C-alpha beads as a LAMMPS data file, in Angstrom:
LAMMPS data file: protein, C-alpha beads

344 atoms
343 bonds

1 atom types
1 bond types

-500.0 500.0 xlo xhi
-500.0 500.0 ylo yhi
-500.0 500.0 zlo zhi

Masses

1 110.0

Atoms # bond

1 1 1 -125.219 19.956 413.778
2 1 1 -121.317 21.278 413.746
3 1 1 -119.370 19.510 410.956
4 1 1 -117.579 17.911 414.249
5 1 1 -120.608 15.995 414.402
6 1 1 -120.326 14.417 410.985
7 1 1 -116.725 13.464 411.607
8 1 1 -115.136 9.342 411.344
9 1 1 -114.433 9.652 414.412
10 1 1 -118.162 10.415 416.045
11 1 1 -119.684 7.526 413.828
12 1 1 -117.044 5.148 415.170
13 1 1 -117.981 6.616 418.747
14 1 1 -121.848 5.554 417.513
15 1 1 -120.968 2.501 416.479
16 1 1 -118.593 1.205 419.082
17 1 1 -121.048 2.451 421.868
18 1 1 -123.218 4.823 420.961
19 1 1 -126.257 2.966 419.883
20 1 1 -125.981 0.465 422.694
21 1 1 -126.221 3.325 425.597
22 1 1 -128.889 4.962 422.756
23 1 1 -131.017 1.442 422.938
24 1 1 -130.416 1.562 427.217
25 1 1 -131.650 5.027 427.024
26 1 1 -134.635 4.541 425.359
27 1 1 -135.167 0.823 426.932
28 1 1 -135.581 2.478 429.936
29 1 1 -137.375 5.759 429.447
30 1 1 -134.599 8.115 430.394
31 1 1 -131.409 7.894 432.410
32 1 1 -129.967 10.332 435.158
33 1 1 -127.527 12.562 434.508
34 1 1 -125.459 11.918 437.238
35 1 1 -125.921 7.797 436.287
36 1 1 -122.283 6.726 437.019
37 1 1 -122.059 4.998 433.775
38 1 1 -122.117 7.729 431.761
39 1 1 -119.785 9.646 434.245
40 1 1 -116.468 11.134 433.005
41 1 1 -113.744 8.157 432.032
42 1 1 -116.644 5.592 432.455
43 1 1 -117.872 3.396 430.494
44 1 1 -120.605 5.078 427.693
45 1 1 -118.808 8.894 428.672
46 1 1 -117.522 9.189 425.169
47 1 1 -120.323 7.747 423.412
48 1 1 -122.876 9.920 425.301
49 1 1 -120.730 12.685 423.988
50 1 1 -120.799 11.976 420.373
51 1 1 -124.931 11.530 421.124
52 1 1 -125.360 14.195 422.294
53 1 1 -123.473 16.800 419.202
54 1 1 -125.489 14.557 416.643
55 1 1 -128.825 15.149 418.896
56 1 1 -130.302 12.331 419.338
57 1 1 -130.599 12.687 423.445
58 1 1 -131.454 15.894 425.772
59 1 1 -132.455 17.083 428.487
60 1 1 -136.392 17.990 428.496
61 1 1 -136.906 21.178 430.093
62 1 1 -139.132 19.701 432.658
63 1 1 -136.679 16.882 433.531
64 1 1 -132.998 18.518 432.945
65 1 1 -131.460 16.725 434.794
66 1 1 -132.609 13.366 432.424
67 1 1 -130.989 12.158 429.268
68 1 1 -133.950 10.923 426.846
69 1 1 -133.759 9.914 423.236
70 1 1 -134.685 11.867 420.359
71 1 1 -136.345 10.267 417.099
72 1 1 -133.255 9.082 415.161
73 1 1 -135.091 10.266 411.638
74 1 1 -135.232 14.079 412.271
75 1 1 -131.887 13.290 413.080
76 1 1 -130.590 11.311 410.147
77 1 1 -131.651 14.160 407.637
78 1 1 -129.921 17.150 409.148
79 1 1 -126.480 14.251 409.160
80 1 1 -126.860 12.160 405.666
81 1 1 -128.834 14.569 403.930
82 1 1 -126.488 17.450 403.099
83 1 1 -123.831 14.441 402.654
84 1 1 -125.422 12.987 399.718
85 1 1 -125.985 16.623 398.830
86 1 1 -122.252 17.288 399.208
87 1 1 -121.099 13.799 397.190
88 1 1 -123.377 14.623 394.045
89 1 1 -121.552 17.986 393.699
90 1 1 -118.244 16.561 394.467
91 1 1 -119.231 13.208 391.415
92 1 1 -120.110 16.373 389.558
93 1 1 -117.071 18.567 389.766
94 1 1 -114.964 15.172 389.094
95 1 1 -116.756 14.639 385.827
96 1 1 -115.969 18.119 384.410
97 1 1 -111.891 18.012 385.783
98 1 1 -111.760 14.549 384.254
99 1 1 -113.159 16.499 381.119
100 1 1 -110.773 19.462 381.229
101 1 1 -107.904 16.726 381.826
102 1 1 -108.988 14.731 378.592
103 1 1 -108.934 17.784 376.572
104 1 1 -104.997 18.615 378.602
105 1 1 -104.350 14.982 377.832
106 1 1 -105.086 15.027 373.919
107 1 1 -103.506 18.510 373.261
108 1 1 -100.107 17.011 374.934
109 1 1 -99.782 13.510 372.750
110 1 1 -100.040 15.984 369.725
111 1 1 -96.883 17.372 370.965
112 1 1 -95.344 14.825 372.915
113 1 1 -92.004 13.617 373.058
114 1 1 -91.849 10.218 370.699
115 1 1 -90.134 8.021 373.507
116 1 1 -93.517 9.475 375.653
117 1 1 -96.074 7.884 373.587
118 1 1 -97.316 4.986 371.559
119 1 1 -96.827 1.508 372.453
120 1 1 -93.796 1.884 374.546
121 1 1 -93.008 4.945 376.197
122 1 1 -90.331 6.126 378.729
123 1 1 -91.321 7.940 381.649
124 1 1 -88.634 9.576 383.444
125 1 1 -87.829 10.955 387.436
126 1 1 -89.764 12.834 389.539
127 1 1 -92.708 11.804 387.029
128 1 1 -92.604 8.709 387.330
129 1 1 -94.528 8.182 391.058
130 1 1 -97.235 10.678 389.972
131 1 1 -97.589 8.311 386.203
132 1 1 -98.309 5.337 388.341
133 1 1 -100.445 7.061 390.905
134 1 1 -102.490 7.965 387.874
135 1 1 -102.401 4.004 386.757
136 1 1 -103.647 3.433 390.031
137 1 1 -106.355 5.968 390.012
138 1 1 -107.815 4.273 386.876
139 1 1 -107.409 0.989 387.770
140 1 1 -110.484 -0.833 386.879
141 1 1 -110.396 -4.297 387.659
142 1 1 -106.924 -5.995 388.175
143 1 1 -103.623 -4.270 389.457
144 1 1 -100.442 -7.101 389.391
145 1 1 -97.641 -6.350 391.431
146 1 1 -94.049 -7.194 391.505
147 1 1 -91.805 -6.250 394.409
148 1 1 -88.201 -7.881 394.129
149 1 1 -87.335 -5.746 397.163
150 1 1 -87.987 -6.736 400.756
151 1 1 -87.966 -3.610 402.624
152 1 1 -90.987 -1.086 402.597
153 1 1 -91.033 2.666 403.261
154 1 1 -92.258 3.183 407.166
155 1 1 -94.296 6.295 408.557
156 1 1 -96.146 8.465 406.350
157 1 1 -95.271 6.816 403.223
158 1 1 -96.259 3.375 404.271
159 1 1 -99.907 4.560 405.673
160 1 1 -100.169 6.148 402.453
161 1 1 -99.371 3.080 400.410
162 1 1 -101.722 1.314 402.726
163 1 1 -104.973 4.302 402.442
164 1 1 -104.147 4.247 398.570
165 1 1 -103.683 -0.322 398.269
166 1 1 -107.395 -0.316 400.424
167 1 1 -109.131 1.521 398.162
168 1 1 -108.436 0.354 395.739
169 1 1 -109.926 -3.339 396.625
170 1 1 -112.489 -1.285 398.419
171 1 1 -113.805 -0.159 394.784
172 1 1 -113.720 -3.955 393.813
173 1 1 -110.121 -4.119 391.811
174 1 1 -108.143 -7.285 392.676
175 1 1 -105.129 -6.561 393.680
176 1 1 -102.001 -8.824 393.723
177 1 1 -98.645 -8.841 394.956
178 1 1 -95.683 -11.039 394.576
179 1 1 -92.544 -10.095 397.146
180 1 1 -89.512 -12.438 397.455
181 1 1 -89.187 -15.031 400.754
182 1 1 -86.996 -12.765 402.524
183 1 1 -89.877 -9.722 402.556
184 1 1 -91.386 -12.327 405.879
185 1 1 -88.816 -10.792 407.994
186 1 1 -89.597 -7.146 407.252
187 1 1 -91.867 -5.407 409.794
188 1 1 -93.077 -2.762 407.488
189 1 1 -93.808 -5.431 404.918
190 1 1 -95.581 -7.645 407.550
191 1 1 -97.390 -4.273 408.171
192 1 1 -98.481 -3.333 404.516
193 1 1 -99.260 -7.342 403.706
194 1 1 -101.387 -7.257 407.402
195 1 1 -103.780 -4.561 406.283
196 1 1 -104.224 -4.942 402.345
197 1 1 -104.869 -8.533 403.557
198 1 1 -107.502 -7.283 405.489
199 1 1 -108.999 -5.215 402.738
200 1 1 -108.862 -8.366 399.990
201 1 1 -105.270 -8.146 398.819
202 1 1 -103.624 -11.196 397.913
203 1 1 -100.059 -11.556 398.776
204 1 1 -97.184 -13.924 397.825
205 1 1 -93.738 -14.669 398.302
206 1 1 -91.272 -16.675 395.826
207 1 1 -87.982 -17.692 396.501
208 1 1 -86.634 -15.039 393.482
209 1 1 -88.316 -13.342 391.311
210 1 1 -88.275 -11.045 388.364
211 1 1 -87.268 -7.403 388.799
212 1 1 -90.261 -4.558 389.449
213 1 1 -93.739 -4.967 387.817
214 1 1 -96.868 -3.216 387.659
215 1 1 -99.881 -4.555 385.151
216 1 1 -102.620 -2.735 385.129
217 1 1 -105.867 -3.680 383.827
218 1 1 -103.874 -6.406 381.691
219 1 1 -103.396 -2.816 379.084
220 1 1 -100.263 -1.909 380.416
221 1 1 -97.269 -2.427 382.312
222 1 1 -94.753 -0.254 384.170
223 1 1 -91.044 -2.138 384.164
224 1 1 -87.996 -0.558 385.500
225 1 1 -85.291 0.998 382.326
226 1 1 -82.309 -0.409 381.399
227 1 1 -81.296 3.469 382.318
228 1 1 -81.980 2.731 385.470
229 1 1 -83.824 3.615 388.106
230 1 1 -84.551 7.444 386.937
231 1 1 -86.170 5.786 383.926
232 1 1 -89.415 3.712 383.652
233 1 1 -90.657 1.941 380.722
234 1 1 -94.650 1.665 380.038
235 1 1 -95.518 -0.715 378.256
236 1 1 -99.309 -0.680 375.791
237 1 1 -98.306 -3.071 373.544
238 1 1 -101.013 -5.958 373.953
239 1 1 -98.963 -9.172 372.891
240 1 1 -95.686 -7.800 375.386
241 1 1 -98.197 -7.172 377.916
242 1 1 -99.827 -10.988 377.490
243 1 1 -96.552 -12.064 377.273
244 1 1 -95.947 -10.612 380.845
245 1 1 -98.736 -11.638 382.353
246 1 1 -98.330 -14.955 381.643
247 1 1 -94.686 -14.837 382.768
248 1 1 -96.118 -13.056 386.368
249 1 1 -99.318 -15.747 386.390
250 1 1 -96.610 -18.638 386.292
251 1 1 -94.416 -17.181 389.062
252 1 1 -97.931 -16.723 390.978
253 1 1 -98.463 -20.175 391.175
254 1 1 -95.187 -21.294 392.149
255 1 1 -95.574 -18.851 395.285
256 1 1 -96.593 -19.625 398.960
257 1 1 -99.094 -17.259 400.548
258 1 1 -97.682 -14.466 402.525
259 1 1 -100.133 -15.358 405.617
260 1 1 -99.739 -19.192 405.967
261 1 1 -96.771 -19.978 408.555
262 1 1 -97.853 -23.194 409.042
263 1 1 -94.699 -25.478 410.084
264 1 1 -94.597 -27.401 406.309
265 1 1 -94.617 -24.205 404.470
266 1 1 -91.996 -22.557 406.579
267 1 1 -89.836 -25.368 406.042
268 1 1 -90.259 -25.512 402.128
269 1 1 -89.713 -21.901 401.983
270 1 1 -86.537 -22.408 403.781
271 1 1 -85.381 -25.151 401.654
272 1 1 -86.316 -22.921 398.515
273 1 1 -83.788 -20.303 400.033
274 1 1 -81.615 -22.881 400.934
275 1 1 -81.121 -24.189 397.253
276 1 1 -80.837 -21.031 395.502
277 1 1 -78.140 -20.295 397.927
278 1 1 -76.217 -23.613 396.258
279 1 1 -77.397 -22.317 393.333
280 1 1 -75.308 -19.143 393.604
281 1 1 -72.505 -20.881 394.785
282 1 1 -72.335 -23.379 391.848
283 1 1 -72.789 -20.425 389.783
284 1 1 -70.247 -18.367 391.652
285 1 1 -72.088 -15.284 391.502
286 1 1 -70.268 -12.856 393.887
287 1 1 -72.116 -12.157 397.378
288 1 1 -73.807 -8.620 396.498
289 1 1 -74.949 -10.276 393.343
290 1 1 -76.081 -13.312 395.212
291 1 1 -77.768 -11.226 397.883
292 1 1 -79.767 -9.015 395.966
293 1 1 -81.619 -11.802 393.506
294 1 1 -82.163 -13.722 397.151
295 1 1 -83.215 -10.247 398.277
296 1 1 -81.588 -10.023 401.630
297 1 1 -78.791 -8.209 402.900
298 1 1 -74.916 -8.825 401.908
299 1 1 -74.749 -10.081 405.261
300 1 1 -77.791 -12.355 405.948
301 1 1 -76.844 -13.946 402.631
302 1 1 -72.910 -14.807 404.509
303 1 1 -75.230 -16.407 406.980
304 1 1 -76.722 -18.508 404.908
305 1 1 -73.181 -20.195 403.509
306 1 1 -71.703 -19.965 406.498
307 1 1 -74.666 -22.256 408.029
308 1 1 -74.047 -24.596 404.360
309 1 1 -70.588 -24.873 405.860
310 1 1 -71.488 -26.216 408.685
311 1 1 -74.082 -28.818 407.283
312 1 1 -71.192 -29.462 404.601
313 1 1 -68.761 -29.811 407.853
314 1 1 -66.256 -27.867 405.552
315 1 1 -64.137 -24.587 407.150
316 1 1 -63.644 -22.821 403.315
317 1 1 -65.778 -22.036 400.766
318 1 1 -63.460 -23.501 398.473
319 1 1 -63.956 -26.828 400.595
320 1 1 -67.771 -26.103 400.356
321 1 1 -67.258 -26.249 396.902
322 1 1 -65.541 -29.185 396.495
323 1 1 -68.380 -31.049 398.645
324 1 1 -71.171 -30.215 396.649
325 1 1 -68.906 -31.183 393.476
326 1 1 -68.311 -34.482 395.083
327 1 1 -71.958 -34.870 396.013
328 1 1 -72.163 -35.317 391.969
329 1 1 -74.664 -32.971 391.418
330 1 1 -74.204 -29.846 389.251
331 1 1 -78.123 -28.580 389.478
332 1 1 -78.820 -27.556 393.550
333 1 1 -82.018 -29.115 393.172
334 1 1 -82.525 -32.985 392.385
335 1 1 -86.045 -34.330 392.236
336 1 1 -88.187 -30.716 393.487
337 1 1 -85.608 -31.347 396.677
338 1 1 -82.412 -29.336 397.699
339 1 1 -78.988 -31.314 397.433
340 1 1 -78.698 -32.361 401.325
341 1 1 -74.555 -31.973 401.938
342 1 1 -73.270 -34.186 405.106
343 1 1 -74.331 -34.071 408.575
344 1 1 -72.566 -33.532 411.539

Bonds

1 1 1 2
2 1 2 3
3 1 3 4
4 1 4 5
5 1 5 6
6 1 6 7
7 1 7 8
8 1 8 9
9 1 9 10
10 1 10 11
11 1 11 12
12 1 12 13
13 1 13 14
14 1 14 15
15 1 15 16
16 1 16 17
17 1 17 18
18 1 18 19
19 1 19 20
20 1 20 21
21 1 21 22
22 1 22 23
23 1 23 24
24 1 24 25
25 1 25 26
26 1 26 27
27 1 27 28
28 1 28 29
29 1 29 30
30 1 30 31
31 1 31 32
32 1 32 33
33 1 33 34
34 1 34 35
35 1 35 36
36 1 36 37
37 1 37 38
38 1 38 39
39 1 39 40
40 1 40 41
41 1 41 42
42 1 42 43
43 1 43 44
44 1 44 45
45 1 45 46
46 1 46 47
47 1 47 48
48 1 48 49
49 1 49 50
50 1 50 51
51 1 51 52
52 1 52 53
53 1 53 54
54 1 54 55
55 1 55 56
56 1 56 57
57 1 57 58
58 1 58 59
59 1 59 60
60 1 60 61
61 1 61 62
62 1 62 63
63 1 63 64
64 1 64 65
65 1 65 66
66 1 66 67
67 1 67 68
68 1 68 69
69 1 69 70
70 1 70 71
71 1 71 72
72 1 72 73
73 1 73 74
74 1 74 75
75 1 75 76
76 1 76 77
77 1 77 78
78 1 78 79
79 1 79 80
80 1 80 81
81 1 81 82
82 1 82 83
83 1 83 84
84 1 84 85
85 1 85 86
86 1 86 87
87 1 87 88
88 1 88 89
89 1 89 90
90 1 90 91
91 1 91 92
92 1 92 93
93 1 93 94
94 1 94 95
95 1 95 96
96 1 96 97
97 1 97 98
98 1 98 99
99 1 99 100
100 1 100 101
101 1 101 102
102 1 102 103
103 1 103 104
104 1 104 105
105 1 105 106
106 1 106 107
107 1 107 108
108 1 108 109
109 1 109 110
110 1 110 111
111 1 111 112
112 1 112 113
113 1 113 114
114 1 114 115
115 1 115 116
116 1 116 117
117 1 117 118
118 1 118 119
119 1 119 120
120 1 120 121
121 1 121 122
122 1 122 123
123 1 123 124
124 1 124 125
125 1 125 126
126 1 126 127
127 1 127 128
128 1 128 129
129 1 129 130
130 1 130 131
131 1 131 132
132 1 132 133
133 1 133 134
134 1 134 135
135 1 135 136
136 1 136 137
137 1 137 138
138 1 138 139
139 1 139 140
140 1 140 141
141 1 141 142
142 1 142 143
143 1 143 144
144 1 144 145
145 1 145 146
146 1 146 147
147 1 147 148
148 1 148 149
149 1 149 150
150 1 150 151
151 1 151 152
152 1 152 153
153 1 153 154
154 1 154 155
155 1 155 156
156 1 156 157
157 1 157 158
158 1 158 159
159 1 159 160
160 1 160 161
161 1 161 162
162 1 162 163
163 1 163 164
164 1 164 165
165 1 165 166
166 1 166 167
167 1 167 168
168 1 168 169
169 1 169 170
170 1 170 171
171 1 171 172
172 1 172 173
173 1 173 174
174 1 174 175
175 1 175 176
176 1 176 177
177 1 177 178
178 1 178 179
179 1 179 180
180 1 180 181
181 1 181 182
182 1 182 183
183 1 183 184
184 1 184 185
185 1 185 186
186 1 186 187
187 1 187 188
188 1 188 189
189 1 189 190
190 1 190 191
191 1 191 192
192 1 192 193
193 1 193 194
194 1 194 195
195 1 195 196
196 1 196 197
197 1 197 198
198 1 198 199
199 1 199 200
200 1 200 201
201 1 201 202
202 1 202 203
203 1 203 204
204 1 204 205
205 1 205 206
206 1 206 207
207 1 207 208
208 1 208 209
209 1 209 210
210 1 210 211
211 1 211 212
212 1 212 213
213 1 213 214
214 1 214 215
215 1 215 216
216 1 216 217
217 1 217 218
218 1 218 219
219 1 219 220
220 1 220 221
221 1 221 222
222 1 222 223
223 1 223 224
224 1 224 225
225 1 225 226
226 1 226 227
227 1 227 228
228 1 228 229
229 1 229 230
230 1 230 231
231 1 231 232
232 1 232 233
233 1 233 234
234 1 234 235
235 1 235 236
236 1 236 237
237 1 237 238
238 1 238 239
239 1 239 240
240 1 240 241
241 1 241 242
242 1 242 243
243 1 243 244
244 1 244 245
245 1 245 246
246 1 246 247
247 1 247 248
248 1 248 249
249 1 249 250
250 1 250 251
251 1 251 252
252 1 252 253
253 1 253 254
254 1 254 255
255 1 255 256
256 1 256 257
257 1 257 258
258 1 258 259
259 1 259 260
260 1 260 261
261 1 261 262
262 1 262 263
263 1 263 264
264 1 264 265
265 1 265 266
266 1 266 267
267 1 267 268
268 1 268 269
269 1 269 270
270 1 270 271
271 1 271 272
272 1 272 273
273 1 273 274
274 1 274 275
275 1 275 276
276 1 276 277
277 1 277 278
278 1 278 279
279 1 279 280
280 1 280 281
281 1 281 282
282 1 282 283
283 1 283 284
284 1 284 285
285 1 285 286
286 1 286 287
287 1 287 288
288 1 288 289
289 1 289 290
290 1 290 291
291 1 291 292
292 1 292 293
293 1 293 294
294 1 294 295
295 1 295 296
296 1 296 297
297 1 297 298
298 1 298 299
299 1 299 300
300 1 300 301
301 1 301 302
302 1 302 303
303 1 303 304
304 1 304 305
305 1 305 306
306 1 306 307
307 1 307 308
308 1 308 309
309 1 309 310
310 1 310 311
311 1 311 312
312 1 312 313
313 1 313 314
314 1 314 315
315 1 315 316
316 1 316 317
317 1 317 318
318 1 318 319
319 1 319 320
320 1 320 321
321 1 321 322
322 1 322 323
323 1 323 324
324 1 324 325
325 1 325 326
326 1 326 327
327 1 327 328
328 1 328 329
329 1 329 330
330 1 330 331
331 1 331 332
332 1 332 333
333 1 333 334
334 1 334 335
335 1 335 336
336 1 336 337
337 1 337 338
338 1 338 339
339 1 339 340
340 1 340 341
341 1 341 342
342 1 342 343
343 1 343 344
């Protein structure tokens, strides 16, 4: 048995067609090496290679032109036992590494800068991502995240994010993620959501949300620092973390499942984005500020405003403001519904 025979690809071939081929050979007492089903590029060609690599089939000396099965119990011992032994060794090794790092952390805390310890600690770039990765690795029960940006990294970074979060879900950790509605249009975000949803993650979207936030096991929260994106604030103060969890849960209850694509949900989302655009206009926000609040590009936001001009049958923003004001509404939401302008 080679290391190649124990790769995930070999196991995938075994599960996909190998077991079926093994049963076929066993039921018929063997099959000819010239059987068209196992010839190159045919149905069971790769499956036969996997079975042979694992040692589950052989060519007897008295019938070299025939494939017959081998007792799987003898093969299992050669394949699974070394893995089990390696797993035990790695568990012991990881426990020893954990003890070593615990000693290092204790030594670090005794001399750590004041702004990097205690209930409120600042983490500076480039240590932010390794710090978050360590919190993810230590997370045992729940990870709550808010990602107001609509875009996700693509390529290797996207694959790494999917792998990291699905591994978390496979450990039994609950993973909840909030995006803005605009994230539904981003292909990389949809790919990420599809992967984590299959693994059991929960993703919802809102018309607007507060800044980026991550909460681990309801014991530590990470938010941006007022100093900018190069500094994060790690919060361990229980009362503050509990407050942030409450804020998150209230937003979560109002949010809509990312996977939902029924017409009523999509219509509600469109209404909420329209109401947010009205609100931004009424409050006098600049296009860059308003587009950031909605999680869209300035060009997309300009399109929203253009749609409102058409809806209210006006040509300029001044006229649009006048028509909104003439409707007698200071708030773009009335009885849960966005103010409707005159239709053409």
